[in-house]
DOKOLMAR-97499 format. One line per field, with one value per residue (C-alpha): x, y, z; residue number from 1. Coordinates in pm, 1 decimal. Each point is the difference from the previous one (the first is absolute). Layout:
! DOKOLMAR-97499
u	(X;...);
v	(Y;...);
w	(Z;...);
pos	(NUM;...);
//
This chain:
! DOKOLMAR-97499
u	(-5669.8;116.2;15.9;109.0;333.6;-153.0;-255.3;274.3;194.6;-298.0;-40.2;367.8;-24.6;-301.7;167.7;315.4;-195.4;-177.6;331.2;160.3;-292.3;23.4;374.3;-12.8;-31.4;-350.2;36.5;32.8;-303.0;-200.3;72.2;-122.5;-330.3;-53.4;71.2;-259.5;-258.1;57.8;-63.5;-341.9);
v	(-16780.8;-102.2;277.5;-74.3;155.2;197.0;157.5;78.4;182.6;227.5;69.6;91.0;221.9;183.9;48.8;121.8;259.0;121.3;33.2;186.1;243.1;56.8;67.3;216.8;374.7;95.8;323.9;-188.7;-216.2;305.3;180.4;-303.0;0.1;376.7;1.6;-275.7;189.7;325.6;-173.8;-125.3);
w	(7463.7;-343.7;-257.4;-355.8;-96.4;-287.4;234.1;249.6;-272.2;-69.9;372.2;28.4;-309.6;140.4;337.8;-170.4;-197.9;314.0;185.2;-291.6;-14.6;375.8;-18.4;-312.3;25.4;118.9;-192.5;-329.6;75.6;106.5;-328.7;-195.2;190.6;-28.9;-374.0;-53.2;203.9;-189.8;-332.7;110.7);
pos	(1;2;3;4;5;6;7;8;9;10;11;12;13;14;15;16;17;18;19;20;21;22;23;24;25;26;27;28;29;30;31;32;33;34;35;36;37;38;39;40);
//
């Protein structure tokens, strides 16, 4: 399966962001979601 290097970079970037969000404090993420919901 041949994937172009530029596409592979985007895949790695997306995976990296997902991993960072999973590792980051759930409390911080939760406050972001609750603040957005309260504004609506």
